[in-house]
Backbone as CSV, one residue per row, in Angstrom:
resi,resn,N_x,N_y,N_z,CA_x,CA_y,CA_z,C_x,C_y,C_z
1,UNK,0.020,-29.499,-15.643,-0.399,-27.430,-16.305,-1.387,-26.744,-17.118
2,UNK,-2.348,-25.680,-16.240,-3.497,-25.264,-16.606,-2.848,-23.717,-18.013
3,UNK,-3.415,-23.915,-18.906,-3.268,-23.210,-20.240,-3.639,-21.963,-19.983
4,UNK,-4.865,-21.903,-19.641,-5.821,-20.984,-18.763,-4.947,-19.843,-17.708
5,UNK,-4.365,-21.120,-16.884,-3.658,-20.291,-15.476,-2.506,-19.723,-16.285
6,UNK,-1.161,-20.256,-17.190,-0.423,-19.734,-17.954,-0.778,-19.004,-18.718
7,UNK,-1.783,-18.254,-19.650,-2.231,-17.125,-20.146,-2.477,-16.498,-19.157
8,UNK,-3.102,-16.235,-18.119,-2.990,-15.302,-17.356,-1.930,-14.617,-16.510
9,UNK,-1.231,-15.527,-16.486,0.695,-15.542,-15.885,0.407,-13.794,-16.404
10,UNK,1.588,-15.361,-17.401,1.486,-14.229,-19.354,1.135,-12.765,-19.417
11,UNK,-0.598,-12.116,-19.154,-0.782,-11.661,-19.171,-0.524,-10.909,-18.453
12,UNK,-0.632,-11.409,-16.998,-0.559,-9.984,-16.031,1.860,-9.975,-16.280
13,UNK,2.021,-10.421,-15.971,3.331,-10.346,-16.480,3.926,-8.896,-17.993
14,UNK,3.002,-9.468,-18.489,2.286,-8.365,-19.707,3.133,-7.187,-19.247
15,UNK,1.589,-6.954,-18.381,1.128,-5.560,-17.324,1.870,-5.167,-16.572
16,UNK,2.497,-5.623,-15.759,3.168,-5.333,-15.061,4.707,-4.669,-15.486
17,UNK,5.468,-5.986,-16.397,6.385,-4.316,-17.650,5.930,-3.138,-17.914
18,UNK,4.732,-3.617,-18.883,4.420,-2.115,-19.098,4.162,-0.928,-17.876
19,UNK,3.616,-1.141,-17.550,4.160,-0.027,-15.957,5.638,-0.042,-15.340
20,UNK,6.175,-0.819,-15.229,7.886,-0.608,-14.892,8.522,0.131,-16.317
21,UNK,8.276,0.479,-17.279,8.148,0.594,-18.343,8.008,2.369,-18.269
22,UNK,6.807,2.276,-17.579,6.015,3.725,-17.950,6.435,4.861,-16.633
23,UNK,6.865,3.970,-15.969,7.561,4.314,-14.469,7.983,5.408,-14.491
24,UNK,7.649,6.113,-13.888,9.348,7.431,-13.576,10.653,7.209,-12.980
25,UNK,11.179,8.022,-12.817,12.245,7.914,-11.717,11.959,8.318,-10.250
26,UNK,10.739,8.598,-9.912,10.689,9.555,-9.105,10.494,8.360,-7.826
27,UNK,10.051,8.557,-7.130,10.111,7.313,-5.589,9.138,7.204,-5.109
28,UNK,7.791,8.064,-6.005,6.575,7.866,-5.359,6.339,6.417,-6.782
29,UNK,7.040,6.689,-7.811,6.337,5.197,-8.859,7.079,4.125,-8.387
30,UNK,8.031,4.193,-7.443,8.892,3.238,-7.168,8.461,2.469,-5.887
31,UNK,7.519,3.731,-4.827,6.822,2.931,-3.637,5.797,2.110,-4.586
32,UNK,5.185,2.947,-5.395,4.304,1.676,-5.983,4.700,0.737,-7.096
33,UNK,5.743,0.600,-7.262,6.096,-0.849,-7.824,6.700,-1.657,-6.274
34,UNK,7.075,-1.265,-5.400,7.411,-1.822,-4.620,5.642,-2.357,-3.523
35,UNK,4.986,-1.528,-3.657,4.112,-1.906,-2.557,3.425,-3.132,-3.774
36,UNK,3.483,-2.658,-5.368,2.844,-4.342,-5.561,3.756,-5.513,-6.110
37,UNK,4.721,-5.033,-5.591,5.891,-6.333,-5.297,5.430,-7.616,-4.327
38,UNK,5.410,-6.335,-2.850,5.306,-6.688,-2.117,3.303,-7.403,-1.673
39,UNK,2.786,-6.922,-2.182,1.729,-7.299,-2.299,1.557,-9.177,-1.685
40,UNK,0.375,-9.232,-0.917,-0.286,-10.478,-0.191,-0.017,-12.165,-1.555
41,UNK,-1.490,-10.727,-2.374,-1.785,-12.241,-3.382,-1.506,-11.156,-5.119
42,UNK,-2.105,-11.981,-5.336,-2.596,-12.363,-7.468,-3.866,-10.615,-7.682
43,UNK,-5.021,-11.206,-7.005,-5.344,-9.875,-6.431,-5.124,-8.593,-6.277
44,UNK,-4.678,-8.362,-4.559,-4.070,-7.518,-4.449,-3.071,-6.973,-5.479
45,UNK,-2.225,-7.177,-5.893,-1.098,-6.808,-7.034,-2.145,-5.760,-8.133
46,UNK,-2.554,-7.299,-8.839,-3.172,-6.553,-10.039,-4.611,-5.125,-9.639
47,UNK,-5.268,-5.060,-8.076,-5.822,-4.084,-7.725,-4.713,-2.624,-7.699
48,UNK,-3.839,-2.739,-7.387,-2.665,-2.161,-7.686,-2.825,-1.558,-8.358
49,UNK,-2.242,-1.800,-9.123,-1.041,-2.425,-10.246,-3.126,-0.559,-11.364
50,UNK,-4.766,-1.588,-11.222,-5.505,-0.719,-11.423,-5.532,0.638,-11.198
51,UNK,-5.021,0.894,-9.489,-5.337,1.960,-8.897,-3.967,3.187,-8.507
52,UNK,-3.777,2.665,-9.656,-1.458,3.000,-10.658,-2.243,4.346,-11.012
53,UNK,-1.490,4.996,-11.300,-1.759,6.350,-12.060,0.067,4.979,-14.078
54,UNK,-0.045,4.799,-13.162,1.817,3.934,-14.330,0.856,3.225,-15.600
55,UNK,-0.379,2.645,-15.389,-1.003,2.168,-16.747,-2.093,3.110,-17.164
56,UNK,-2.441,3.015,-18.850,-3.298,4.219,-19.105,-5.110,2.573,-18.698
57,UNK,-5.407,3.650,-17.801,-6.483,3.149,-16.869,-7.843,2.193,-17.568
58,UNK,-7.694,2.745,-19.493,-8.494,0.903,-20.689,-7.692,0.021,-19.983
59,UNK,-6.021,0.406,-20.329,-5.253,-0.948,-21.059,-5.578,-2.152,-19.448
60,UNK,-5.813,-1.247,-18.177,-5.484,-2.006,-17.101,-6.960,-2.156,-16.914
61,UNK,-7.914,-1.669,-17.310,-9.324,-2.657,-16.218,-9.288,-3.130,-18.053
62,UNK,-8.969,-3.970,-18.300,-9.135,-4.899,-19.644,-8.143,-6.080,-19.744
63,UNK,-6.971,-6.030,-19.535,-6.264,-6.641,-18.567,-7.049,-7.516,-17.620
64,UNK,-7.730,-6.943,-16.846,-7.940,-7.185,-15.943,-9.465,-7.861,-15.553
65,UNK,-10.237,-7.707,-17.163,-11.407,-8.124,-17.149,-10.698,-10.203,-17.549
66,UNK,-9.375,-9.460,-18.458,-9.476,-10.533,-19.312,-8.743,-11.884,-17.941
67,UNK,-7.946,-10.662,-17.129,-7.770,-11.686,-16.443,-9.002,-12.573,-15.417
68,UNK,-10.058,-11.789,-15.102,-11.254,-12.386,-14.462,-10.739,-13.709,-15.310
69,UNK,-11.197,-13.353,-16.321,-12.165,-15.074,-16.938,-11.191,-15.769,-17.428
70,UNK,-10.417,-15.515,-17.246,-9.144,-16.551,-17.678,-9.094,-17.342,-16.451
71,UNK,-8.143,-16.491,-15.835,-8.307,-16.994,-14.013,-8.873,-17.057,-12.955
72,UNK,-10.402,-16.602,-12.267,-10.516,-16.230,-11.355,-10.512,-16.190,-10.113
73,UNK,-9.613,-17.553,-10.372,-9.092,-19.152,-9.128,-8.858,-17.619,-8.425
74,UNK,-7.453,-17.548,-9.303,-6.004,-16.761,-8.630,-6.337,-14.959,-8.804
75,UNK,-7.237,-14.245,-9.274,-7.313,-13.422,-9.889,-8.826,-12.339,-9.019
76,UNK,-9.365,-12.788,-8.172,-11.117,-12.735,-8.591,-10.491,-12.590,-6.820
77,UNK,-11.295,-12.180,-5.957,-11.077,-11.564,-4.015,-11.483,-12.157,-3.612
78,UNK,-11.094,-13.182,-3.269,-10.779,-13.822,-1.871,-12.250,-13.438,-0.737
79,UNK,-13.179,-14.593,-0.935,-14.537,-14.405,-0.350,-14.614,-14.335,1.038
80,UNK,-15.058,-13.326,1.957,-14.102,-13.095,3.095,-15.209,-13.280,4.218
81,UNK,-15.289,-14.201,5.567,-16.626,-14.004,6.432,-15.712,-12.813,7.541
82,UNK,-16.820,-12.882,8.792,-16.036,-12.743,9.925,-14.689,-12.319,10.148
83,UNK,-14.683,-14.287,10.446,-13.383,-15.042,10.712,-11.954,-15.013,9.890
84,UNK,-12.126,-14.944,9.282,-10.984,-14.653,8.002,-11.031,-13.194,7.278
85,UNK,-11.224,-12.320,7.462,-11.476,-11.256,7.073,-9.734,-11.323,5.870
86,UNK,-9.564,-10.481,5.263,-8.887,-10.324,4.114,-8.634,-8.359,3.492
87,UNK,-7.307,-8.209,4.322,-7.054,-7.137,4.316,-7.192,-6.481,2.524
88,UNK,-7.753,-6.219,1.973,-7.655,-5.167,-0.004,-6.879,-3.502,0.135
89,UNK,-5.676,-4.070,-0.019,-5.339,-1.750,0.360,-5.454,-1.749,-0.615
90,UNK,-6.044,-0.469,-0.818,-5.911,0.629,-1.473,-5.415,1.035,-2.289
91,UNK,-4.572,1.627,-3.002,-3.250,2.769,-3.799,-4.325,4.389,-4.170
92,UNK,-3.960,4.878,-3.238,-4.249,6.781,-4.547,-2.887,7.285,-4.420
93,UNK,-3.090,8.563,-5.400,-2.427,9.077,-5.643,-2.756,10.876,-5.507
94,UNK,-2.447,11.430,-4.627,-2.393,13.147,-5.055,-1.603,13.368,-4.578
95,UNK,-1.177,14.270,-6.531,0.005,15.710,-6.490,1.326,14.265,-6.141
96,UNK,2.255,15.229,-5.406,3.022,14.499,-4.739,2.932,12.816,-3.983
97,UNK,1.205,13.081,-3.506,1.429,11.983,-1.602,0.643,10.966,-2.350
98,UNK,1.091,9.451,-1.774,0.466,7.594,-2.360,-0.324,7.927,-0.631
99,UNK,-1.550,7.436,-1.116,-2.542,6.769,0.480,-2.845,5.662,-0.348
100,UNK,-2.191,5.058,0.958,-2.259,3.383,1.282,-3.551,3.541,2.216
101,UNK,-4.717,2.494,1.827,-5.663,2.123,3.262,-5.693,0.751,2.876
102,UNK,-5.894,0.122,3.976,-6.422,-0.879,4.608,-7.321,-1.108,5.440
103,UNK,-8.328,-2.475,5.143,-9.406,-2.512,6.259,-8.908,-2.232,7.753
104,UNK,-10.010,-2.370,8.136,-9.710,-3.437,9.902,-9.789,-4.582,10.334
105,UNK,-9.316,-4.635,10.630,-8.294,-6.522,11.191,-9.158,-6.539,12.567
106,UNK,-9.931,-6.357,13.326,-10.115,-6.975,14.436,-8.537,-8.384,14.639
107,UNK,-8.959,-8.870,14.483,-7.890,-10.333,14.837,-6.580,-9.515,14.697
108,UNK,-6.419,-8.437,14.794,-4.848,-8.258,14.678,-4.961,-6.392,15.285
109,UNK,-6.303,-6.954,16.439,-6.061,-5.535,17.185,-5.995,-3.872,16.261
110,UNK,-6.699,-3.676,15.486,-6.599,-2.870,14.557,-8.560,-3.105,14.360
111,UNK,-9.231,-2.247,14.718,-11.178,-2.208,14.863,-11.633,-0.867,13.910
112,UNK,-10.301,-0.644,13.542,-9.942,0.668,12.098,-9.518,0.719,11.161
113,UNK,-10.055,1.154,10.411,-9.622,1.049,8.520,-7.126,1.866,9.088
114,UNK,-6.549,0.987,8.061,-5.487,2.605,8.487,-5.320,2.523,6.894
115,UNK,-3.925,4.101,7.533,-3.962,4.792,6.637,-2.624,5.106,6.763
116,UNK,-1.735,4.927,5.562,-0.266,4.936,5.387,-0.538,6.268,4.274
117,UNK,0.294,7.208,4.280,0.531,8.697,3.773,1.988,8.760,3.590
118,UNK,2.900,9.215,1.902,3.886,8.929,2.189,3.455,9.642,0.904
119,UNK,4.844,11.077,1.801,4.989,11.825,0.746,5.936,13.350,1.526
120,UNK,7.258,13.311,-0.033,8.346,14.284,0.736,9.585,13.566,1.698
121,UNK,9.004,11.651,0.939,10.103,10.537,1.859,9.722,10.643,3.112
122,UNK,8.719,10.893,3.396,8.286,10.510,5.123,7.293,10.029,4.747
123,UNK,6.423,8.679,5.896,5.380,7.159,6.198,4.630,8.502,6.709
124,UNK,3.612,8.148,6.948,2.797,8.386,8.689,2.135,7.730,8.271
125,UNK,1.613,6.990,9.285,0.974,5.495,9.503,-0.043,5.661,10.538
126,UNK,-1.997,5.914,10.551,-2.691,6.694,11.596,-3.732,5.449,11.461
127,UNK,-3.653,5.294,12.188,-5.054,4.446,13.118,-5.616,4.181,14.000
128,UNK,-6.454,3.474,14.493,-7.390,2.818,15.947,-7.083,1.538,16.353
129,UNK,-6.753,1.632,17.560,-5.680,1.124,18.310,-7.556,0.542,19.584
130,UNK,-7.829,-0.813,19.606,-8.586,-0.695,20.272,-8.524,-0.251,21.671
131,UNK,-7.114,-0.690,21.779,-7.213,-0.629,23.583,-5.819,-0.586,23.693
132,UNK,-5.387,0.107,24.724,-4.196,1.168,24.736,-4.505,1.207,26.244
133,UNK,-3.268,0.699,27.137,-4.549,0.648,28.443,-5.975,0.527,29.620
134,UNK,-5.566,1.448,30.266,-7.401,1.736,30.177,-8.166,2.452,29.544
135,UNK,-7.332,2.686,28.074,-8.172,3.391,26.977,-8.815,2.506,26.314
136,UNK,-9.664,2.965,25.597,-10.216,2.664,24.321,-10.007,3.383,23.024
137,UNK,-10.330,2.500,21.730,-10.338,2.862,20.711,-9.420,3.908,21.006
138,UNK,-8.123,4.213,21.121,-6.985,5.209,21.279,-6.063,5.061,19.707
139,UNK,-5.855,6.504,18.895,-6.115,7.213,17.724,-3.701,6.427,18.251
140,UNK,-3.424,6.484,16.973,-2.192,5.587,16.765,-1.500,6.362,15.801
141,UNK,-0.983,7.075,15.875,0.033,7.173,15.079,1.652,6.652,14.650
142,UNK,2.479,6.545,13.915,3.904,6.224,13.569,4.221,6.672,12.682
143,UNK,5.514,7.729,13.010,5.942,8.732,11.633,7.385,8.021,11.334
144,UNK,8.055,7.802,9.794,8.983,7.882,9.857,9.926,8.288,8.220
145,UNK,10.984,8.518,9.004,11.769,9.376,7.652,12.274,8.289,7.040
146,UNK,11.950,8.416,5.702,12.411,7.238,4.633,13.621,7.733,3.789
147,UNK,14.145,8.366,4.294,15.312,8.990,3.507,16.781,8.350,3.851
148,UNK,17.517,7.790,2.543,19.174,6.814,3.566,19.604,7.784,3.565
149,UNK,20.164,8.938,3.678,21.117,9.586,4.315,21.051,10.243,5.521
150,UNK,21.607,11.071,6.854,21.510,11.280,7.661,20.559,13.206,7.903
151,UNK,19.808,12.988,8.533,18.890,14.079,8.089,17.907,13.891,9.890
152,UNK,16.936,15.089,9.862,16.168,15.710,10.836,15.091,16.094,10.737
153,UNK,14.479,14.664,11.238,12.788,15.078,11.195,12.163,15.625,12.567
154,UNK,11.598,16.802,12.701,10.164,17.762,12.939,9.018,17.394,13.176
155,UNK,8.933,16.907,14.911,7.517,16.224,13.950,6.922,17.158,15.674
156,UNK,5.711,18.213,15.395,4.682,18.182,16.562,3.194,17.662,16.573
157,UNK,2.852,17.403,18.110,1.745,16.734,18.777,1.417,18.029,19.447
158,UNK,-0.415,18.062,19.122,-1.296,18.891,19.577,-0.429,19.720,19.899
159,UNK,-0.020,20.487,18.574,0.477,22.323,18.862,1.991,22.453,20.387
160,UNK,1.881,21.423,20.772,3.078,21.125,22.095,4.540,21.411,21.481
161,UNK,4.733,22.476,20.642,5.742,22.581,20.394,6.735,21.076,19.314
162,UNK,7.527,21.428,18.199,8.434,20.734,17.565,9.572,19.881,18.434
163,UNK,9.312,18.911,18.007,10.551,17.635,18.745,11.614,17.084,17.507
164,UNK,12.513,16.986,18.254,13.092,16.633,16.882,13.751,14.799,16.995
165,UNK,14.128,14.418,15.717,14.569,13.516,15.270,15.387,12.962,14.779
166,UNK,16.337,13.117,15.164,17.964,12.932,13.607,17.579,11.921,13.440
167,UNK,17.810,11.302,12.392,17.911,10.918,11.221,19.509,10.039,11.301
168,UNK,19.836,8.658,11.383,20.550,8.570,11.010,20.656,6.974,9.403
169,UNK,21.803,7.129,9.067,21.837,7.001,7.813,21.095,5.376,7.400
170,UNK,20.637,4.666,6.448,19.289,3.425,6.268,18.745,3.079,7.767
171,UNK,18.935,4.104,8.739,17.861,3.722,9.704,16.762,4.787,9.721
172,UNK,14.981,4.446,9.718,14.430,4.972,9.111,14.072,6.022,11.101
173,UNK,13.881,7.132,11.554,13.034,6.819,12.052,10.950,6.621,13.003
174,UNK,11.424,6.232,14.189,10.223,6.192,14.586,9.610,6.913,15.741
175,UNK,8.315,7.861,15.358,7.745,9.303,16.924,6.980,8.901,17.126
């Protein structure tokens, strides 16, 4: 049992509880909390908390500094090498939108950073693919309606007119 590790865990849990308390009932705040919950490492969870508007900046910075001092092995970013790069997602909020950015990962055939924009119940993921058939560095866009009920998603590509994609209950649409 490591008392510093345990103290750091309790401090992180207190920060997360504060964020959950301040979260509004809107989907944005719940999406941020879900992203934090699903982040792969404690460092990623902490980074998402720090970049959110769920806790005051001064509080999250002070707690982040304390976590790094108490348990640097858990809360420091992992050193990366070209062979073992670890994406470190960044979360940005602009008005009603949240934008998540993940670093490029050549191992996953992703030569570019990945951007996911979520707004109005729709998620748009944008990245480049290294290769698609004979083409190289091809733009890739994934659109998903995250609504829970039936609906309609209108998508237009390169001014080619709107195309309708019906949305079935509890099932997203990919276009």
